[in-house]
Every structure is written in structure tokens, then in C-alpha cells.
C-alpha positions in Angstrom: 110.0 102.5 147.7 107.0 100.2 147.1 106.9 97.3 144.7 104.4 99.0 142.7 106.5 102.0 141.7 107.4 101.9 138.1 111.1 101.4 137.4 113.2 103.2 134.9 113.0 100.3 132.4 109.1 100.0 132.1 107.3 102.9 130.2 105.1 105.2 131.8 101.2 104.6 131.8 100.7 107.2 129.2 103.4 106.3 126.9 102.8 103.6 124.3 104.7 100.5 124.1 106.8 99.2 121.3 104.1 97.0 119.9 101.6 99.9 119.8 104.0 102.2 118.3 104.8 99.8 115.6 100.8 99.2 114.9 100.5 103.2 114.8 103.6 103.5 112.5 102.1 100.8 110.2 98.4 102.3 110.1 99.9 105.7 109.3 101.4 104.4 106.2 98.2 102.7 105.0 96.7 99.6 104.0 99.9 98.9 101.5 102.2 98.7 104.7 100.2 96.0 106.2 100.1 94.0 102.8 103.8 94.2 102.8 104.1 92.9 106.2 101.6 90.0 105.4 103.4 88.9 102.5 106.8 89.0 104.1 105.5 87.2 107.2 104.2 84.5 104.7 107.7 84.4 102.9 109.5 83.9 106.1 107.2 81.8 108.0 103.7 80.5 106.9 102.0 80.2 110.1 103.2 83.6 111.1 101.7 85.0 107.9 98.4 83.4 108.9 98.5 85.1 112.2 99.2 88.6 110.8 96.4 88.0 108.3 94.2 87.1 111.2 95.2 90.2 113.0 94.5 92.4 110.1 91.1 90.8 109.6 90.1 90.8 113.4 91.1 94.4 114.0 89.5 95.7 110.7 92.6 97.4 109.5 91.2 97.4 106.0 87.5 97.8 106.8 86.5 101.2 107.0 89.4 103.0 109.1 89.2 105.7 106.8 85.5 106.2 107.0 85.3 106.7 110.6 85.3 110.2 112.0 87.7 110.1 114.9 91.1 111.7 114.7 92.8 108.5 115.6 91.2 106.7 112.6 91.9 109.5 110.2 95.5 109.2 111.3 95.5 105.6 110.3 94.6 106.2 106.8 98.0 107.1 105.4 96.6 107.2 102.0 94.2 110.3 102.6 95.7 113.6 101.6 94.6 116.7 103.4 94.9 119.1 100.5 91.9 121.3 101.3 92.5 121.8 105.1 93.3 125.3 105.9 96.4 126.0 107.5 95.6 129.3 109.1 98.0 131.4 107.1 95.6 133.2 104.6 98.5 134.0 102.3 99.7 130.4 102.0 96.3 129.2 101.6 95.4 131.7 99.0 98.8 130.6 97.1 97.8 127.0 97.5 94.5 127.3 96.2 95.5 129.3 93.2 98.3 126.7 92.5 95.9 123.7 92.8 93.6 125.5 90.4 96.2 126.1 87.9 97.6 122.5 88.1 94.0 121.2 87.6 93.6 123.6 84.5 97.1 122.4 83.3 96.1 118.7 83.7 92.9 119.3 81.8 94.7 121.1 78.9 97.4 118.3 78.9 94.7 115.5 78.6 93.0 117.6 75.8 96.2 117.8 73.9 96.8 114.1 74.4 93.2 113.5 72.8 94.1 115.5 69.9 97.4 113.9 69.5 95.7 110.6 69.4 93.0 111.8 67.1 95.6 113.1 64.7 97.6 109.9 64.8 94.5 107.7 64.3 93.4 110.1 61.3 96.9 109.8 59.9 97.2 106.1 60.1 93.5 105.8 58.4 94.7 108.1 55.8 97.7 106.2 55.1 95.6 103.1 54.9 93.0 104.7 52.4 95.8 105.8 50.2 97.2 102.4 50.0 94.0 100.8 49.3 93.3 103.4 46.5 96.8 102.6 45.0 96.0 98.8 45.2 92.7 99.4 43.4 94.2 101.7 40.6 96.9 99.2 39.8 95.7 95.7 40.3 98.4 93.0 40.3 98.1 90.4 37.6 97.2 87.1 39.2 97.3 83.8 37.6 93.6 83.5 38.2 92.9 86.6 35.8 94.6 84.7 32.8 92.5 82.8 30.5 92.5 78.9 31.6 92.4 77.5 28.3 96.0 76.5 27.8 96.6 75.2 31.2 96.5 71.5 31.8 93.8 70.5 34.2 91.7 73.4 33.4 87.9 73.0 32.8 
């Protein structure tokens, strides 16, 4: 056996190491995972936080990993959803398209309902204000300023 033969404890050349797997795992979960790691490293060790921040900035973890066209870059962007990607099963794709269209229609209807609800509430509050104002105008309260000032001491 030669000295250059890989032992059972070293990973094969094609298999990623522990660090690479950890980086890929964080990349798959998106930028929020990197922010959590950075904050945690600042909490548990200030200089370690600076190292993590420097690593994030130098490797471009936040600068356009989702915008690149490579498959690896799209895997890094854990925030991206592949809703429109076909699965190859035509029945499921048709069901998915119908369901998404129905959900979008229901969302639009619900938002319209909320808008009408807000308008009705605002109109009711305005009508209540106008009714109270009309009552106050119809029945003015007798103030001391309305009474004649002749009998009061210090009146002019």
C-alpha cells in the first residue's frame, strides 16, 4: 500500500467535507440563516462575528447568488420558490395550475372584501361623527359666556 492511498478516515475526492456541507446547508436556507449565524457569532464571540461577517461579504453570500444562472447558485437561494416549474406529470401540473389560479382569485376576492369592510367601518364612524355634531348643533349647551355680563363683578 502506498503512502498516497486514501485511508478510510479521509473523505473521497468527490465527496464534500464537513465545512463544505455546512456552507451548502446554510446557502440552501437563504440569507436569513447567514444572518442568524452572524448574530450568534457576535453574541458568543465578537471577533468570531467579525470573521463571519468578513466571510459573508468576501464570498458574496448576499450579493446576487440568486441572480446567477448556474444550478448551484439557484440551490443557494433558499428563498426562491419554484411554483411554475413543471413536474412532468401533466395531471398534477394541471391540478397545480388550477389550484394556484383559484387561490389567486380567492386572495383578490378577500382583499376586495377587506377593502369594502374598511370602507363600511369608515362610513359608519363618519356617520356617527356627523350625527353627534348635528345633535350638538341642535341643542347648544348653555355656557357662562352666553349669559349677560352685567351682573358679574369685574365685567366690562
